[in-house]
C-alpha positions as CSV (number, residue, x, y, z in Angstrom):
1,M,0.0,0.0,0.0
2,K,0.9,3.7,-0.4
3,V,1.0,5.9,2.7
4,L,1.1,9.7,3.0
5,I,2.3,11.3,6.2
6,V,1.4,15.0,6.8
7,G,3.9,17.0,8.8
8,G,7.6,17.7,8.8
9,G,9.0,17.3,12.4
10,G,10.5,14.7,14.6
11,R,7.2,13.2,15.4
12,E,6.5,12.6,11.7
13,H,10.0,11.1,11.2
14,A,9.3,8.7,14.1
15,I,5.9,7.8,12.5
16,A,7.6,7.3,9.1
17,T,10.2,5.1,10.7
18,S,7.5,2.8,12.2
19,V,5.5,2.8,8.9
20,A,8.6,1.8,7.0
21,K,8.8,-1.4,9.1
22,S,5.4,-2.6,8.0
23,P,5.5,-5.3,5.3
24,K,2.2,-3.9,4.0
25,V,3.8,-0.6,2.9
26,E,5.5,-0.4,-0.5
27,K,5.8,3.4,-0.7
28,I,5.8,6.4,1.7
29,Y,5.2,10.0,0.8
30,C,5.4,13.0,3.1
31,T,4.2,16.6,2.9
32,P,6.3,18.6,3.5
33,G,8.8,16.3,5.3
34,N,12.4,17.1,6.2
35,A,15.9,15.9,5.3
36,G,15.6,12.8,7.5
37,I,12.2,11.7,6.4
38,A,13.4,12.2,2.8
39,Q,15.7,9.2,3.3
40,I,12.7,6.8,3.7
41,A,9.9,8.7,1.9
42,E,9.3,10.8,-1.1
43,C,8.7,14.4,0.1
44,A,6.6,17.0,-1.6
45,P,6.9,20.8,-0.7
46,I,3.2,21.1,0.3
47,G,2.4,22.9,3.6
48,A,0.4,21.0,6.2
49,M,-2.4,23.6,6.0
50,E,-2.7,23.5,2.1
51,F,-5.6,21.1,2.2
52,D,-6.6,21.3,-1.5
53,K,-3.0,20.6,-2.5
54,I,-2.7,17.6,-0.1
55,V,-6.0,16.1,-1.3
56,A,-4.9,16.6,-4.9
57,F,-1.5,15.0,-4.2
58,A,-3.1,12.0,-2.4
59,K,-5.4,11.5,-5.4
60,E,-2.6,11.8,-7.9
61,K,-0.4,9.3,-6.1
62,E,-3.3,6.9,-5.4
63,I,-2.6,7.0,-1.6
64,D,-4.2,4.2,0.4
65,L,-3.8,5.8,3.8
66,T,-3.0,9.3,5.0
67,I,-1.6,9.8,8.5
68,V,-2.1,13.4,9.8
69,G,0.7,14.0,12.3
70,M,0.3,17.6,13.3
71,D,-2.3,19.5,15.4
72,D,-3.1,22.4,13.1
73,P,-4.3,20.4,10.1
74,L,-6.3,18.1,12.4
75,V,-8.0,21.0,14.2
76,G,-8.5,22.7,10.8
77,G,-10.4,19.6,9.4
78,L,-7.9,18.0,7.0
79,V,-9.2,14.5,7.9
80,D,-12.7,15.7,6.9
81,A,-11.4,17.1,3.6
82,L,-9.6,13.8,2.8
83,E,-12.6,11.6,3.7
84,A,-14.9,13.8,1.6
85,A,-12.6,13.0,-1.4
86,G,-12.8,9.3,-0.7
87,I,-9.3,9.1,0.8
88,R,-8.8,6.9,3.9
89,A,-7.2,9.0,6.7
90,F,-6.0,8.4,10.3
91,G,-6.7,11.1,12.8
92,P,-9.7,12.7,14.4
93,R,-12.2,14.7,12.4
94,K,-12.5,18.5,13.0
95,N,-15.4,18.1,15.5
96,A,-13.3,15.7,17.6
97,A,-9.9,17.4,17.2
98,I,-11.5,20.3,19.2
99,L,-10.4,18.2,22.2
100,E,-7.0,19.8,21.6
101,G,-8.1,22.8,19.6
102,S,-9.9,24.5,22.5
103,K,-8.7,24.2,26.1
104,A,-12.0,25.8,27.2
105,F,-13.9,23.1,25.4
106,S,-11.9,20.3,27.0
107,K,-12.2,21.8,30.5
108,D,-15.9,22.1,30.1
109,L,-16.1,18.5,28.9
110,M,-14.2,17.3,31.9
111,K,-16.4,19.2,34.3
112,K,-19.6,17.9,32.6
113,Y,-18.5,14.3,32.7
114,H,-16.7,14.4,36.1
115,I,-13.2,13.6,34.7
116,P,-10.6,14.7,37.3
117,T,-8.9,18.0,36.4
118,A,-7.8,21.2,38.0
119,A,-10.5,23.8,39.0
120,Y,-10.7,26.6,36.4
121,E,-12.6,29.5,34.8
122,N,-12.9,30.4,31.1
123,F,-12.6,34.1,30.0
124,D,-13.0,35.8,26.7
125,N,-12.7,39.3,28.2
126,A,-9.4,40.6,29.6
127,K,-11.1,42.9,32.1
128,E,-13.1,40.1,33.7
129,A,-10.0,37.9,33.8
130,L,-8.0,40.7,35.6
131,E,-10.9,41.1,38.1
132,Y,-11.0,37.4,38.8
133,L,-7.2,37.3,39.6
134,E,-7.7,39.8,42.4
135,T,-9.3,37.1,44.5
136,A,-7.6,34.0,43.0
137,T,-5.2,31.7,44.9
138,L,-1.6,31.9,43.8
139,P,0.4,30.5,42.1
140,I,-2.0,30.2,39.2
141,V,-1.9,28.9,35.6
142,L,-2.9,30.9,32.5
143,K,-3.6,29.0,29.3
144,A,-4.3,30.4,25.8
145,D,-7.4,28.6,24.6
146,G,-6.2,27.7,21.1
147,L,-3.1,26.0,19.6
148,A,0.2,27.8,20.6
149,L,2.9,25.2,19.6
150,G,2.9,23.9,23.2
151,K,4.0,27.4,24.5
152,G,0.7,29.0,25.4
153,V,0.8,28.2,29.2
154,L,2.1,30.6,31.8
155,I,2.7,29.7,35.5
156,C,2.4,32.8,37.5
157,N,3.7,33.1,41.1
158,T,2.6,36.6,41.9
159,L,-0.5,38.8,41.1
160,E,1.8,41.1,39.1
161,E,3.0,38.2,36.9
162,A,-0.6,37.0,36.4
163,K,-1.8,40.4,35.3
164,E,1.1,40.7,32.9
165,G,0.2,37.2,31.6
166,V,-3.3,38.2,30.9
167,K,-2.0,41.3,29.1
168,S,0.4,39.3,26.9
169,I,-2.1,36.5,26.1
170,M,-5.4,38.4,25.6
171,M,-4.3,42.0,24.8
172,D,-0.9,41.8,23.2
173,K,-1.8,38.5,21.5
174,Q,1.6,37.0,22.1
175,F,0.1,33.7,20.9
176,G,-2.1,35.2,18.2
177,S,-5.7,34.2,17.9
178,A,-5.1,31.3,20.4
179,G,-5.4,34.0,23.1
180,N,-8.9,35.3,22.1
181,R,-10.1,33.1,25.0
182,M,-8.2,32.1,28.0
183,V,-8.4,29.5,30.8
184,I,-7.4,30.5,34.3
185,E,-6.6,27.3,36.2
186,E,-5.7,26.1,39.7
187,F,-2.0,25.4,40.0
188,M,-1.4,21.7,40.7
189,T,1.8,20.0,42.1
190,G,3.1,16.6,41.4
191,R,4.8,14.6,38.7
192,E,3.8,15.1,35.1
193,V,3.3,11.9,33.0
194,S,2.2,11.6,29.3
195,V,0.1,8.6,28.2
196,L,-0.6,8.2,24.5
197,S,-3.5,6.1,23.3
198,F,-5.1,4.7,20.2
199,V,-8.9,5.2,19.9
200,D,-11.5,3.9,17.5
201,G,-14.5,5.9,18.6
202,K,-15.5,3.5,21.4
203,T,-12.4,1.4,22.4
204,I,-9.2,2.9,23.8
205,K,-5.8,1.1,24.1
206,T,-3.1,3.0,25.9
207,M,0.5,2.9,25.0
208,T,3.5,2.9,27.3
209,S,4.0,6.0,29.5
210,A,6.4,8.8,28.9
211,Q,7.6,12.0,30.4
212,D,8.5,15.2,28.6
213,H,10.8,18.1,29.6
214,K,9.3,21.4,28.4
215,R,11.6,24.0,29.9
216,A,14.6,25.1,27.7
217,M,17.3,24.8,30.3
218,D,18.7,22.3,32.9
219,G,16.8,22.1,36.2
220,D,13.5,23.0,34.4
221,Q,14.6,26.6,34.1
222,G,13.9,29.0,31.2
223,L,11.1,29.3,28.8
224,N,8.6,26.7,27.8
225,T,9.5,24.9,24.5
226,G,7.9,22.3,22.3
227,G,9.9,19.7,24.3
228,M,13.6,19.3,25.0
229,G,13.6,15.5,25.6
230,T,11.6,12.6,26.9
231,F,11.9,9.2,28.5
232,S,9.7,6.1,28.5
233,P,8.4,4.4,30.6
234,S,7.8,6.7,33.5
235,P,8.7,5.0,36.8
236,F,6.1,7.2,38.5
237,Y,3.3,5.7,36.4
238,T,2.5,2.8,38.7
239,E,-0.1,0.0,38.3
240,E,-2.2,1.9,40.9
241,V,-2.1,5.1,38.8
242,D,-2.9,3.1,35.7
243,E,-6.0,1.5,37.3
244,F,-7.3,4.9,38.5
245,C,-6.8,6.4,35.0
246,K,-8.5,3.5,33.3
247,K,-11.5,3.8,35.6
248,Y,-12.0,7.6,35.7
249,I,-10.1,9.2,32.8
250,Y,-9.3,7.2,29.7
251,Q,-12.6,5.4,28.8
252,A,-14.5,8.3,30.4
253,T,-13.0,10.7,27.8
254,V,-13.8,8.5,24.8
255,D,-17.4,8.0,26.1
256,A,-17.8,11.7,26.7
257,M,-16.8,12.6,23.2
258,A,-19.1,10.0,21.8
259,A,-22.0,11.3,24.0
260,E,-21.3,14.8,22.6
261,G,-21.7,13.5,19.0
262,R,-17.9,14.0,18.5
263,E,-16.8,10.4,17.9
264,F,-13.0,10.3,18.3
265,K,-10.8,8.1,16.1
266,G,-7.0,8.5,16.2
267,I,-4.6,9.4,19.0
268,I,-5.6,10.9,22.3
269,F,-2.6,12.2,24.3
270,F,-3.3,12.4,28.0
271,G,-1.1,15.0,29.8
272,L,-1.5,13.9,33.5
273,M,-0.4,15.4,36.8
274,L,0.1,12.9,39.6
275,T,-1.1,15.1,42.5
276,P,-1.3,14.2,46.2
277,K,-5.1,13.8,45.6
278,G,-4.6,11.5,42.7
279,P,-4.1,11.8,38.9
280,R,-5.6,14.8,37.2
281,V,-5.8,15.7,33.5
282,L,-3.5,18.7,32.6
283,E,-4.3,18.7,28.9
284,Y,-5.4,16.6,26.0
285,N,-3.7,16.5,22.6
286,A,-5.3,14.9,19.5
287,R,-2.2,13.4,18.0
288,F,1.2,11.9,18.9
289,G,3.3,14.1,21.2
290,D,6.6,15.4,20.0
291,P,9.1,14.2,21.3
292,E,7.0,11.6,23.1
293,A,6.5,9.7,19.8
294,Q,10.2,9.4,19.5
295,V,10.5,7.2,22.7
296,V,7.1,5.4,22.5
297,L,7.0,4.2,18.9
298,P,10.5,2.6,18.8
299,R,9.2,0.4,21.7
300,M,6.0,-0.7,20.1
301,K,5.9,-4.3,18.9
302,N,2.8,-4.1,16.7
303,D,2.7,-3.2,13.0
304,I,1.6,0.5,13.2
305,I,-0.5,0.1,10.0
306,D,-2.5,-2.7,11.6
307,V,-3.3,-0.6,14.6
308,M,-4.2,2.6,12.7
309,E,-6.5,0.6,10.3
310,A,-8.2,-1.0,13.3
311,C,-8.9,2.5,14.7
312,I,-10.4,3.7,11.4
313,D,-12.5,0.5,11.1
314,G,-13.7,0.5,14.7
315,K,-11.9,-2.8,15.4
316,L,-9.4,-1.8,17.9
317,D,-10.7,-4.3,20.4
318,E,-9.2,-7.0,18.2
319,I,-5.7,-5.6,18.6
320,D,-3.3,-6.8,21.3
321,L,-1.2,-3.7,21.7
322,Q,2.3,-4.7,23.0
323,F,5.5,-2.8,23.9
324,E,9.1,-4.0,24.5
325,D,10.1,-4.6,28.1
326,N,12.9,-2.0,28.0
327,A,13.3,1.8,28.0
328,A,14.0,4.7,25.7
329,V,15.4,8.2,26.2
330,C,15.3,11.1,23.6
331,V,17.5,14.1,23.9
332,V,16.7,17.1,21.6
333,L,19.6,18.8,19.9
334,A,18.4,22.4,19.4
335,S,19.8,25.6,18.0
336,D,21.3,27.8,20.7
337,G,18.8,30.6,21.5
338,Y,15.7,28.4,21.0
339,P,12.8,29.1,21.7
340,V,13.4,32.9,21.1
341,A,16.0,33.7,18.4
342,Y,18.4,31.4,16.7
343,E,20.4,31.0,13.5
344,K,19.6,28.5,10.8
345,G,21.7,27.0,8.0
346,K,24.4,25.4,10.1
347,L,26.0,22.3,8.5
348,I,25.3,19.0,10.5
349,T,27.8,16.2,10.5
350,G,28.0,12.7,12.1
351,F,24.8,11.0,10.7
352,E,26.9,8.1,9.5
353,N,27.5,7.1,13.2
354,F,24.0,5.9,13.4
355,D,24.1,3.6,10.4
356,G,23.5,0.0,11.4
357,K,23.4,0.6,15.1
358,D,20.4,-1.2,16.6
359,G,18.5,0.7,19.3
360,Y,19.8,4.2,18.3
361,Y,17.8,6.7,16.3
362,C,18.4,10.1,14.9
363,F,15.0,11.7,14.3
364,H,15.1,14.9,12.2
365,A,12.9,17.8,13.3
366,G,14.3,21.1,11.9
367,T,16.6,20.0,9.1
368,K,16.9,20.8,5.4
369,Q,18.9,19.2,2.5
370,T,21.2,21.5,0.6
371,P,23.9,20.9,-2.0
372,E,26.5,21.3,0.8
373,G,24.7,18.7,3.0
374,I,22.0,18.6,5.6
375,V,21.7,21.9,7.6
376,T,19.8,23.2,10.6
377,N,16.4,24.6,9.7
378,G,14.6,25.2,13.0
379,G,14.8,25.6,16.8
380,R,14.6,21.9,17.6
381,V,16.9,20.2,15.1
382,L,17.3,16.5,16.0
383,G,15.9,14.1,18.5
384,I,18.6,11.6,19.5
385,T,16.9,8.5,20.9
386,A,18.4,5.4,22.4
387,K,17.0,2.2,23.9
388,G,18.4,0.3,26.8
389,A,17.5,-2.5,29.2
390,D,16.4,0.1,31.7
391,L,16.0,3.8,31.9
392,K,19.5,4.5,33.3
393,Q,21.1,2.5,30.5
394,A,18.9,4.2,27.8
395,R,19.8,7.6,29.2
396,A,23.5,6.8,29.1
397,N,23.2,5.5,25.5
398,A,21.2,8.6,24.4
399,Y,23.8,11.0,25.8
400,K,26.6,9.0,24.3
401,A,24.9,9.2,20.9
402,T,24.5,13.0,21.2
403,E,28.3,13.3,20.9
404,W,28.1,11.6,17.4
405,I,26.4,14.7,15.9
406,S,28.1,18.1,15.4
407,F,26.8,21.5,14.2
408,E,27.7,25.0,15.1
409,N,25.4,26.4,17.9
410,K,24.3,22.9,19.0
411,Y,22.5,23.1,22.3
412,M,20.8,20.5,24.6
413,R,19.7,19.9,28.2
414,H,22.0,17.6,30.2
415,D,19.4,16.4,32.7
416,I,16.8,14.7,30.5
417,G,15.6,11.7,32.6
418,K,17.4,12.8,35.7
419,A,14.1,12.2,37.6
420,I,14.8,8.5,37.0
421,D,17.5,8.7,39.7
422,E,14.8,9.9,42.2
423,A,12.3,7.1,41.4
């Protein structure tokens, strides 16, 4: 079969790597792709939001399955556009992708169906939000309602910070139209854990757990980013936590969406906070996480095509989802200055060090092929992933592998997975 993947980051490279292992797949295309994906797929320079061009391309190439990796096209309705043209697609339709597309919607859904989450209020008026802050308990969390590349969340310790946050989100539009509405949320403490899941509208099968590192600098300092690294599984995601989440969160979310007439097929990413009062939902995403996919997918035993087709066909209950009994760690190599200002076009060397090495992966995120070679083309450049018998070994392997790659202004955190030592 012929498969088209929509997106051009590390997540899509991880998806493409898994798709390439399927004996069912004879040809992979990607729009727009990147220099790494281009080594296993034919890439076409079509933007992820150019729906008409993507549909036309899929028809021209007689694509059997389109996998939409990114949040923007899912929320914008690319799956609907593909299905309307008779093209089989993996991912939620527009009316279901709102689970990620609007934080206000997802918070209201959780309140209505008694799914554990932080206390909150929604605002579409900056003046009312500022008035609410005067009596709110600090610290407090401000969230832009819409998509903001994982950066539209501000944790404010003082009233002054919170007021400035309202101004930057709702008045200065730091995150664009994502800040037209805002959620003000109770600040929760505890360990963060990410759990990805496959969903077919009624059945949900969770994948192995993971944990992301959002802040730019060591010690969880600096600005929020799209993610500086991950590890899987999380030692903090215990059987007890899993049982609670299965009972009160996972199936409850799928059933709630169905009850709202928003049948969800695709990936639900559960961002969880393990609070002293039990697990709570921090956020939902409607697709694989990035860089969570880079540590979860390499550990999956199943043929990814089998699982995705079962989701589309409502037959996920027939799939025995299995993961390797090991661990994986991903360290993101970024351009120094990310997520604010950074230079592009720096030549990258050392890719050959990954050739033929089992359990080591170099997932491209912000890269570009030029006549001189592959160069940096974004803030997050590469995701260096390694597997190991346990988390400590995987972490040591991943950091060893980061030394194999060189480029000017290479930057990374040195404490990805350090929490493992505290488990």
